[in-house]
C-alpha positions as a Markdown table, in Angstrom:
| # | Residue | x | y | z |
|---|---|---|---|---|
| 1 | Unk | 99.2 | 81.8 | 116.2 |
| 2 | Unk | 96.3 | 83.7 | 117.7 |
| 3 | Unk | 93.2 | 85.2 | 116.0 |
| 4 | Unk | 94.8 | 88.7 | 115.6 |
| 5 | Unk | 97.7 | 87.3 | 113.6 |
| 6 | Unk | 95.6 | 85.0 | 111.4 |
| 7 | Unk | 93.1 | 87.8 | 110.6 |
| 8 | Unk | 95.9 | 90.2 | 109.8 |
| 9 | Unk | 97.5 | 87.7 | 107.5 |
| 10 | Unk | 94.2 | 87.2 | 105.7 |
| 11 | Unk | 93.8 | 91.0 | 105.3 |
| 12 | Unk | 97.2 | 91.3 | 103.8 |
| 13 | Unk | 96.6 | 88.6 | 101.2 |
| 14 | Unk | 92.9 | 88.3 | 100.5 |
| 15 | Unk | 91.3 | 91.7 | 101.2 |
| 16 | Unk | 91.9 | 93.3 | 97.9 |
| 17 | Unk | 94.9 | 95.3 | 99.2 |
| 18 | Unk | 97.1 | 93.7 | 96.5 |
| 19 | Unk | 95.7 | 93.5 | 92.9 |
| 20 | Unk | 95.5 | 89.8 | 92.2 |
| 21 | Unk | 93.7 | 89.8 | 88.8 |
| 22 | Unk | 96.2 | 88.5 | 86.3 |
| 23 | Unk | 94.5 | 90.4 | 83.5 |
| 24 | Unk | 94.7 | 93.7 | 85.4 |
| 25 | Unk | 97.4 | 96.1 | 84.1 |
| 26 | Unk | 98.5 | 96.7 | 87.7 |
| 27 | Unk | 98.5 | 93.1 | 88.8 |
| 28 | Unk | 100.7 | 92.9 | 91.8 |
| 29 | Unk | 100.5 | 96.5 | 92.8 |
| 30 | Unk | 99.6 | 97.3 | 96.5 |
| 31 | Unk | 97.4 | 100.1 | 97.8 |
| 32 | Unk | 98.4 | 102.5 | 100.5 |
| 33 | Unk | 95.3 | 102.0 | 102.7 |
| 34 | Unk | 91.6 | 101.3 | 102.7 |
| 35 | Unk | 89.4 | 104.2 | 103.6 |
| 36 | Unk | 86.6 | 102.9 | 105.7 |
| 37 | Unk | 84.5 | 106.0 | 105.5 |
| 38 | Unk | 84.8 | 106.3 | 101.7 |
| 39 | Unk | 84.7 | 102.5 | 101.2 |
| 40 | Unk | 87.6 | 102.5 | 98.8 |
| 41 | Unk | 91.3 | 101.8 | 98.4 |
| 42 | Unk | 93.7 | 104.6 | 98.0 |
| 43 | Unk | 96.5 | 105.0 | 95.4 |
| 44 | Unk | 98.8 | 102.2 | 94.3 |
| 45 | Unk | 102.1 | 102.7 | 96.2 |
| 46 | Unk | 105.4 | 101.3 | 94.9 |
| 47 | Unk | 107.3 | 101.6 | 98.2 |
| 48 | Unk | 104.5 | 99.7 | 100.0 |
| 49 | Unk | 104.5 | 97.1 | 97.2 |
| 50 | Unk | 108.2 | 96.6 | 98.1 |
| 51 | Unk | 107.3 | 96.1 | 101.8 |
| 52 | Unk | 104.5 | 93.7 | 100.7 |
| 53 | Unk | 106.9 | 91.5 | 98.8 |
| 54 | Unk | 109.2 | 91.3 | 101.8 |
| 55 | Unk | 106.2 | 90.4 | 104.0 |
| 56 | Unk | 105.3 | 87.6 | 101.6 |
| 57 | Unk | 108.9 | 86.4 | 101.7 |
| 58 | Unk | 108.6 | 86.4 | 105.6 |
| 59 | Unk | 105.4 | 84.4 | 105.5 |
| 60 | Unk | 106.8 | 82.0 | 102.8 |
| 61 | Unk | 109.9 | 81.3 | 104.9 |
| 62 | Unk | 107.9 | 80.3 | 107.9 |
| 63 | Unk | 104.9 | 78.5 | 106.2 |
| 64 | Unk | 106.1 | 77.4 | 102.7 |
| 65 | Unk | 102.8 | 78.4 | 101.1 |
| 66 | Unk | 103.3 | 78.8 | 97.4 |
| 67 | Unk | 100.6 | 81.5 | 97.3 |
| 68 | Unk | 102.9 | 83.9 | 99.1 |
| 69 | Unk | 105.7 | 83.3 | 96.6 |
| 70 | Unk | 103.3 | 83.9 | 93.7 |
| 71 | Unk | 102.2 | 87.2 | 95.2 |
| 72 | Unk | 105.8 | 88.3 | 95.6 |
| 73 | Unk | 106.6 | 87.4 | 92.0 |
| 74 | Unk | 103.6 | 89.4 | 90.7 |
| 75 | Unk | 104.5 | 92.4 | 92.8 |
| 76 | Unk | 108.1 | 92.3 | 91.7 |
| 77 | Unk | 107.1 | 92.2 | 88.1 |
| 78 | Unk | 104.8 | 95.2 | 88.6 |
| 79 | Unk | 107.7 | 97.2 | 90.1 |
| 80 | Unk | 109.9 | 96.3 | 87.2 |
| 81 | Unk | 107.3 | 97.3 | 84.6 |
| 82 | Unk | 106.8 | 100.6 | 86.5 |
| 83 | Unk | 110.5 | 101.3 | 86.5 |
| 84 | Unk | 110.7 | 100.6 | 82.7 |
| 85 | Unk | 107.7 | 102.8 | 82.0 |
| 86 | Unk | 108.9 | 105.8 | 84.1 |
| 87 | Unk | 112.6 | 105.4 | 84.3 |
| 88 | Unk | 112.6 | 105.1 | 88.1 |
| 89 | Unk | 110.5 | 104.0 | 91.1 |
| 90 | Unk | 108.0 | 106.8 | 91.1 |
| 91 | Unk | 106.2 | 107.7 | 94.4 |
| 92 | Unk | 102.7 | 106.5 | 93.5 |
| 93 | Unk | 100.5 | 105.6 | 90.6 |
| 94 | Unk | 98.4 | 108.7 | 90.0 |
| 95 | Unk | 98.3 | 111.5 | 87.5 |
| 96 | Unk | 99.8 | 114.1 | 89.7 |
| 97 | Unk | 103.3 | 115.6 | 89.8 |
| 98 | Unk | 104.6 | 112.9 | 92.1 |
| 99 | Unk | 105.0 | 110.8 | 88.9 |
| 100 | Unk | 108.0 | 112.8 | 88.1 |
| 101 | Unk | 109.8 | 112.2 | 91.4 |
| 102 | Unk | 111.9 | 109.2 | 92.3 |
| 103 | Unk | 112.7 | 108.9 | 96.0 |
| 104 | Unk | 115.9 | 107.3 | 97.2 |
| 105 | Unk | 114.2 | 105.7 | 100.2 |
| 106 | Unk | 111.3 | 104.3 | 98.2 |
| 107 | Unk | 113.8 | 102.8 | 95.7 |
| 108 | Unk | 115.7 | 101.1 | 98.5 |
| 109 | Unk | 112.6 | 99.6 | 100.0 |
| 110 | Unk | 111.6 | 98.3 | 96.5 |
| 111 | Unk | 115.1 | 96.9 | 96.0 |
| 112 | Unk | 114.8 | 95.1 | 99.4 |
| 113 | Unk | 111.5 | 93.5 | 98.2 |
| 114 | Unk | 113.0 | 92.5 | 94.9 |
| 115 | Unk | 116.0 | 90.8 | 96.5 |
| 116 | Unk | 113.6 | 89.1 | 98.9 |
| 117 | Unk | 111.8 | 87.7 | 95.9 |
| 118 | Unk | 115.1 | 86.6 | 94.4 |
| 119 | Unk | 115.8 | 84.8 | 97.8 |
| 120 | Unk | 112.7 | 82.6 | 97.5 |
| 121 | Unk | 112.7 | 82.1 | 93.7 |
| 122 | Unk | 116.4 | 82.2 | 92.7 |
| 123 | Unk | 115.2 | 83.9 | 89.5 |
| 124 | Unk | 118.1 | 86.0 | 88.3 |
| 125 | Unk | 115.7 | 88.5 | 86.7 |
| 126 | Unk | 114.8 | 89.8 | 90.2 |
| 127 | Unk | 118.5 | 89.9 | 91.1 |
| 128 | Unk | 119.4 | 91.9 | 88.0 |
| 129 | Unk | 116.5 | 94.4 | 88.6 |
| 130 | Unk | 117.5 | 94.8 | 92.2 |
| 131 | Unk | 121.1 | 95.5 | 91.1 |
| 132 | Unk | 119.9 | 98.2 | 88.8 |
| 133 | Unk | 118.1 | 99.9 | 91.6 |
| 134 | Unk | 121.1 | 99.7 | 94.0 |
| 135 | Unk | 123.5 | 101.0 | 91.3 |
| 136 | Unk | 121.4 | 104.1 | 90.9 |
| 137 | Unk | 121.2 | 104.6 | 94.6 |
| 138 | Unk | 124.9 | 104.3 | 95.4 |
| 139 | Unk | 126.3 | 105.9 | 92.3 |
| 140 | Unk | 123.9 | 108.9 | 92.2 |
| 141 | Unk | 122.2 | 109.4 | 95.5 |
| 142 | Unk | 124.7 | 108.9 | 98.3 |
| 143 | Unk | 126.8 | 111.9 | 99.4 |
| 144 | Unk | 130.4 | 111.6 | 100.6 |
| 145 | Unk | 129.4 | 112.3 | 104.2 |
| 146 | Unk | 127.0 | 109.4 | 104.2 |
| 147 | Unk | 123.8 | 111.4 | 103.9 |
| 148 | Unk | 121.4 | 110.5 | 101.0 |
| 149 | Unk | 119.9 | 112.8 | 98.4 |
| 150 | Unk | 116.1 | 112.5 | 99.0 |
| 151 | Unk | 114.8 | 112.5 | 95.4 |
| 152 | Unk | 115.4 | 112.9 | 91.7 |
| 153 | Unk | 113.1 | 115.0 | 89.5 |
| 154 | Unk | 112.7 | 113.0 | 86.3 |
| 155 | Unk | 111.6 | 116.1 | 84.4 |
| 156 | Unk | 115.1 | 117.6 | 84.8 |
| 157 | Unk | 117.1 | 114.5 | 86.0 |
| 158 | Unk | 118.4 | 116.7 | 88.9 |
| 159 | Unk | 118.4 | 115.7 | 92.5 |
| 160 | Unk | 116.4 | 118.2 | 94.6 |
| 161 | Unk | 115.5 | 119.0 | 98.2 |
| 162 | Unk | 112.5 | 120.9 | 99.6 |
| 163 | Unk | 111.3 | 122.1 | 103.0 |
| 164 | Unk | 107.7 | 121.5 | 102.0 |
| 165 | Unk | 107.5 | 118.0 | 103.6 |
| 166 | Unk | 109.8 | 116.0 | 105.9 |
| 167 | Unk | 110.7 | 113.3 | 103.4 |
| 168 | Unk | 112.0 | 115.8 | 100.8 |
| 169 | Unk | 115.1 | 116.5 | 102.9 |
| 170 | Unk | 118.1 | 114.2 | 103.9 |
| 171 | Unk | 117.2 | 112.7 | 107.2 |
| 172 | Unk | 117.9 | 109.9 | 109.7 |
| 173 | Unk | 115.4 | 107.6 | 107.9 |
| 174 | Unk | 117.8 | 107.3 | 105.0 |
| 175 | Unk | 120.0 | 105.1 | 107.2 |
| 176 | Unk | 117.5 | 102.3 | 106.4 |
| 177 | Unk | 118.7 | 102.3 | 102.7 |
| 178 | Unk | 121.7 | 100.2 | 103.8 |
| 179 | Unk | 119.5 | 97.1 | 104.1 |
| 180 | Unk | 119.3 | 96.3 | 100.4 |
| 181 | Unk | 122.8 | 97.5 | 99.8 |
| 182 | Unk | 124.0 | 94.9 | 102.3 |
| 183 | Unk | 121.7 | 92.3 | 100.9 |
| 184 | Unk | 123.5 | 92.7 | 97.6 |
| 185 | Unk | 126.9 | 92.7 | 99.3 |
| 186 | Unk | 126.0 | 89.3 | 100.8 |
| 187 | Unk | 125.4 | 88.0 | 97.3 |
| 188 | Unk | 128.3 | 89.7 | 95.4 |
| 189 | Unk | 130.9 | 90.4 | 98.2 |
| 190 | Unk | 131.7 | 93.6 | 96.4 |
| 191 | Unk | 133.7 | 95.8 | 98.9 |
| 192 | Unk | 132.2 | 99.1 | 97.7 |
| 193 | Unk | 128.8 | 98.0 | 98.8 |
| 194 | Unk | 129.9 | 97.4 | 102.4 |
| 195 | Unk | 131.9 | 100.6 | 102.3 |
| 196 | Unk | 128.9 | 102.6 | 101.1 |
| 197 | Unk | 126.6 | 101.0 | 103.7 |
| 198 | Unk | 129.1 | 101.8 | 106.5 |
| 199 | Unk | 129.4 | 105.4 | 105.4 |
| 200 | Unk | 125.6 | 105.8 | 105.5 |
| 201 | Unk | 125.3 | 104.1 | 108.9 |
| 202 | Unk | 128.0 | 106.3 | 110.4 |
| 203 | Unk | 125.9 | 109.3 | 109.6 |
| 204 | Unk | 123.8 | 108.4 | 112.7 |
| 205 | Unk | 126.1 | 110.7 | 114.7 |
| 206 | Unk | 124.6 | 113.6 | 112.9 |
| 207 | Unk | 121.2 | 112.9 | 114.3 |
| 208 | Unk | 121.4 | 111.3 | 117.7 |
| 209 | Unk | 120.8 | 113.5 | 120.8 |
| 210 | Unk | 122.6 | 113.0 | 124.1 |
| 211 | Unk | 119.4 | 111.6 | 125.6 |
| 212 | Unk | 119.3 | 108.8 | 123.0 |
| 213 | Unk | 116.5 | 110.3 | 120.8 |
| 214 | Unk | 117.2 | 110.7 | 117.1 |
| 215 | Unk | 116.3 | 113.9 | 115.3 |
| 216 | Unk | 114.5 | 113.7 | 112.0 |
| 217 | Unk | 116.8 | 116.2 | 110.3 |
| 218 | Unk | 120.3 | 117.2 | 111.2 |
| 219 | Unk | 119.7 | 120.9 | 111.9 |
| 220 | Unk | 116.4 | 120.9 | 113.8 |
| 221 | Unk | 115.1 | 119.4 | 117.0 |
| 222 | Unk | 112.0 | 117.6 | 115.7 |
| 223 | Unk | 111.8 | 113.9 | 116.6 |
| 224 | Unk | 109.6 | 111.5 | 114.7 |
| 225 | Unk | 109.3 | 108.0 | 116.1 |
| 226 | Unk | 108.6 | 106.4 | 112.7 |
| 227 | Unk | 111.7 | 107.8 | 111.1 |
| 228 | Unk | 113.8 | 107.2 | 114.2 |
| 229 | Unk | 112.8 | 103.5 | 114.0 |
| 230 | Unk | 113.8 | 103.5 | 110.3 |
| 231 | Unk | 117.3 | 104.5 | 111.3 |
| 232 | Unk | 117.5 | 101.9 | 114.0 |
| 233 | Unk | 116.3 | 99.2 | 111.6 |
| 234 | Unk | 119.2 | 100.1 | 109.3 |
| 235 | Unk | 121.7 | 100.1 | 112.1 |
| 236 | Unk | 120.7 | 96.8 | 113.6 |
| 237 | Unk | 120.7 | 95.1 | 110.2 |
| 238 | Unk | 124.2 | 96.5 | 109.5 |
| 239 | Unk | 125.4 | 95.2 | 112.9 |
| 240 | Unk | 125.0 | 91.6 | 111.5 |
| 241 | Unk | 127.7 | 92.4 | 108.8 |
| 242 | Unk | 130.0 | 94.9 | 110.7 |
| 243 | Unk | 129.7 | 93.8 | 114.4 |
| 244 | Unk | 130.1 | 97.6 | 115.2 |
| 245 | Unk | 129.1 | 98.0 | 118.8 |
| 246 | Unk | 128.4 | 101.7 | 118.3 |
| 247 | Unk | 125.4 | 100.7 | 116.2 |
| 248 | Unk | 124.0 | 98.6 | 119.0 |
| 249 | Unk | 124.7 | 101.4 | 121.5 |
| 250 | Unk | 122.8 | 103.9 | 119.3 |
| 251 | Unk | 119.9 | 101.5 | 119.1 |
| 252 | Unk | 119.8 | 100.7 | 122.8 |
| 253 | Unk | 119.9 | 104.4 | 123.8 |
| 254 | Unk | 117.1 | 105.2 | 121.4 |
| 255 | Unk | 114.9 | 102.3 | 122.5 |
| 256 | Unk | 115.3 | 103.2 | 126.2 |
| 257 | Unk | 114.4 | 106.9 | 125.4 |
| 258 | Unk | 111.3 | 105.7 | 123.5 |
| 259 | Unk | 110.1 | 103.5 | 126.3 |
| 260 | Unk | 110.5 | 106.4 | 128.7 |
| 261 | Unk | 107.9 | 108.2 | 126.6 |
| 262 | Unk | 105.1 | 105.6 | 127.1 |
| 263 | Unk | 101.8 | 107.2 | 128.1 |
| 264 | Unk | 99.4 | 105.8 | 130.7 |
| 265 | Unk | 97.4 | 104.2 | 127.9 |
| 266 | Unk | 100.4 | 102.3 | 126.5 |
| 267 | Unk | 100.9 | 104.6 | 123.5 |
| 268 | Unk | 104.0 | 106.6 | 122.4 |
| 269 | Unk | 103.4 | 109.8 | 120.4 |
| 270 | Unk | 104.6 | 110.0 | 116.9 |
| 271 | Unk | 105.9 | 113.6 | 117.0 |
| 272 | Unk | 108.0 | 115.5 | 119.5 |
| 273 | Unk | 108.9 | 119.2 | 119.4 |
| 274 | Unk | 106.3 | 119.5 | 116.7 |
| 275 | Unk | 102.8 | 120.9 | 116.3 |
| 276 | Unk | 101.6 | 117.5 | 115.0 |
| 277 | Unk | 99.8 | 115.2 | 117.4 |
| 278 | Unk | 99.4 | 111.5 | 116.7 |
| 279 | Unk | 99.5 | 108.1 | 118.3 |
| 280 | Unk | 100.2 | 106.0 | 115.3 |
| 281 | Unk | 100.3 | 102.2 | 115.0 |
| 282 | Unk | 103.2 | 101.7 | 112.5 |
| 283 | Unk | 106.0 | 103.1 | 114.7 |
| 284 | Unk | 104.8 | 101.1 | 117.6 |
| 285 | Unk | 105.0 | 97.9 | 115.5 |
| 286 | Unk | 108.5 | 99.0 | 114.4 |
| 287 | Unk | 109.6 | 99.7 | 118.0 |
| 288 | Unk | 108.4 | 96.2 | 119.1 |
| 289 | Unk | 110.3 | 94.5 | 116.3 |
| 290 | Unk | 113.6 | 96.4 | 117.1 |
| 291 | Unk | 113.2 | 95.8 | 120.8 |
| 292 | Unk | 112.8 | 92.0 | 120.3 |
| 293 | Unk | 115.8 | 91.9 | 118.0 |
| 294 | Unk | 117.9 | 93.7 | 120.5 |
| 295 | Unk | 116.8 | 91.5 | 123.3 |
| 296 | Unk | 118.3 | 88.5 | 121.4 |
| 297 | Unk | 121.8 | 90.0 | 121.4 |
| 298 | Unk | 122.3 | 92.4 | 124.3 |
| 299 | Unk | 121.0 | 93.0 | 127.8 |
| 300 | Unk | 118.3 | 95.5 | 127.1 |
| 301 | Unk | 117.1 | 97.2 | 130.2 |
| 302 | Unk | 113.4 | 97.3 | 129.3 |
| 303 | Unk | 110.7 | 95.9 | 131.6 |
| 304 | Unk | 108.5 | 93.2 | 130.1 |
| 305 | Unk | 105.5 | 95.0 | 131.4 |
| 306 | Unk | 106.3 | 98.0 | 129.3 |
| 307 | Unk | 106.6 | 95.9 | 126.1 |
| 308 | Unk | 103.3 | 94.2 | 126.8 |
| 309 | Unk | 101.7 | 97.6 | 127.4 |
| 310 | Unk | 102.9 | 98.8 | 124.1 |
| 311 | Unk | 101.8 | 95.7 | 122.3 |
| 312 | Unk | 98.3 | 96.0 | 123.9 |
| 313 | Unk | 97.9 | 99.6 | 122.7 |
| 314 | Unk | 99.0 | 98.5 | 119.2 |
| 315 | Unk | 96.4 | 95.7 | 119.2 |
| 316 | Unk | 93.7 | 98.3 | 120.2 |
| 317 | Unk | 94.2 | 99.7 | 116.7 |
| 318 | Unk | 93.4 | 96.4 | 114.9 |
| 319 | Unk | 90.1 | 96.4 | 113.0 |
| 320 | Unk | 87.4 | 93.8 | 113.5 |
| 321 | Unk | 84.6 | 94.1 | 111.0 |
| 322 | Unk | 82.2 | 92.1 | 108.8 |
| 323 | Unk | 83.8 | 93.6 | 105.6 |
| 324 | Unk | 86.9 | 91.7 | 104.3 |
| 325 | Unk | 88.4 | 95.0 | 103.2 |
| 326 | Unk | 88.6 | 96.0 | 106.8 |
| 327 | Unk | 88.7 | 93.0 | 109.0 |
| 328 | Unk | 92.1 | 92.2 | 110.5 |
| 329 | Unk | 94.1 | 95.2 | 109.3 |
| 330 | Unk | 95.4 | 98.0 | 111.5 |
| 331 | Unk | 94.0 | 101.5 | 111.7 |
| 332 | Unk | 96.6 | 104.2 | 111.0 |
| 333 | Unk | 96.4 | 106.3 | 114.2 |
| 334 | Unk | 94.6 | 108.3 | 116.8 |
| 335 | Unk | 94.9 | 112.0 | 116.0 |
| 336 | Unk | 94.4 | 115.0 | 118.3 |
| 337 | Unk | 91.3 | 117.1 | 117.6 |
| 338 | Unk | 89.5 | 119.9 | 119.4 |
| 339 | Unk | 87.4 | 117.1 | 121.0 |
| 340 | Unk | 90.3 | 115.0 | 122.1 |
| 341 | Unk | 91.9 | 111.9 | 120.5 |
| 342 | Unk | 90.0 | 110.4 | 117.5 |
| 343 | Unk | 90.6 | 107.3 | 115.4 |
| 344 | Unk | 91.5 | 107.8 | 111.8 |
| 345 | Unk | 89.4 | 105.3 | 109.9 |
| 346 | Unk | 92.0 | 104.2 | 107.4 |
| 347 | Unk | 93.3 | 100.7 | 107.4 |
| 348 | Unk | 97.0 | 101.2 | 106.8 |
| 349 | Unk | 99.0 | 98.8 | 104.7 |
| 350 | Unk | 102.5 | 99.3 | 106.2 |
| 351 | Unk | 101.3 | 99.5 | 109.7 |
| 352 | Unk | 99.7 | 96.1 | 109.1 |
| 353 | Unk | 102.8 | 94.6 | 107.6 |
| 354 | Unk | 105.0 | 95.8 | 110.4 |
| 355 | Unk | 102.5 | 94.5 | 113.0 |
| 356 | Unk | 102.4 | 91.1 | 111.4 |
| 357 | Unk | 106.1 | 90.6 | 112.0 |
| 358 | Unk | 105.9 | 92.2 | 115.5 |
| 359 | Unk | 103.2 | 89.8 | 116.5 |
| 360 | Unk | 105.0 | 86.7 | 115.1 |
| 361 | Unk | 108.3 | 87.5 | 116.8 |
| 362 | Unk | 106.6 | 88.4 | 120.0 |
| 363 | Unk | 104.5 | 85.2 | 120.2 |
| 364 | Unk | 107.3 | 83.0 | 119.1 |
| 365 | Unk | 110.2 | 84.7 | 120.9 |
| 366 | Unk | 111.7 | 81.5 | 122.2 |
| 367 | Unk | 111.7 | 79.8 | 118.8 |
| 368 | Unk | 113.8 | 82.1 | 116.7 |
| 369 | Unk | 117.4 | 83.5 | 116.7 |
| 370 | Unk | 118.7 | 86.9 | 115.8 |
| 371 | Unk | 121.0 | 85.6 | 113.0 |
| 372 | Unk | 118.1 | 84.0 | 111.1 |
| 373 | Unk | 115.4 | 86.5 | 111.6 |
| 374 | Unk | 117.4 | 89.7 | 111.0 |
| 375 | Unk | 117.4 | 88.6 | 107.4 |
| 376 | Unk | 113.6 | 88.9 | 107.4 |
| 377 | Unk | 113.5 | 92.5 | 108.8 |
| 378 | Unk | 111.7 | 94.8 | 106.4 |
């Protein structure tokens, strides 16, 4: 693999992003980002810890390095302790009100990580913890129409919605919650898991526009590339189990729409029909992953030149620096200011994790198959 990949791998495992001190009370927890200007890590983020476990499983599967397995185990234990302490997967480890909110999406991503840890360890403790998370999700959070309740307030134990921020409402991104549900289905073969996942997947019809784009929420026209990719990740993962062509058709239309939005510099903007302006790294890495998966199983009408252009813009957001806390990770975005586009100097954890898989699949495209690598999608 090339220098970009190797530096990125080192940043994810040895930069301090994950707490590795076995005597630290938060051993295994993963930070959201590193702030280059403030020279400090941000809050510990359970959802991103779930992604990090899955990233370690991905690396372990391909390299058989025990260090990756050990990191995954520590992070899974941290999530379990957090769940026992708070009664759910809280949003982040701070002293603010978010400690009282348990998000369905975050819980699903953590369940995915825990099942991935079980996959490489065969330790039933991880399996049982993952089951507990999925039981909460499918018994309490999934509506009859396949939409998902966004969060539960632990202070009242009630599920709530709010217009204050996009992730506090049911949205297309909740389709990704099917991934750990189907992981558990593969292990237990319980029909209700497949039925629930199918119900969630079929909600894509509530969000997709006639041009292929996918709305963030059902009753508005805002499109967010990041959340659209979340929905596609859920659908393409579900295709492996259901062979439903409508899921592939949805993905293909959305991908073609996305590539038609490429700017001259190779970027695709994060928001459409919105006042927000951003060219973010994480949805581009997601888009590359989905495109490569689709190319393995269908005739996707995307020019190779466009894919390379997108990849080159993504790589323009990789950090190269003398400080190990920075070197190799991916900056979050370029944002629009009065003076034009400016880089946000935050080394983003999930952007870096998505980019790792995008780079590996891209550089080894002829060496892997859909049926094996779809299991590694996170």
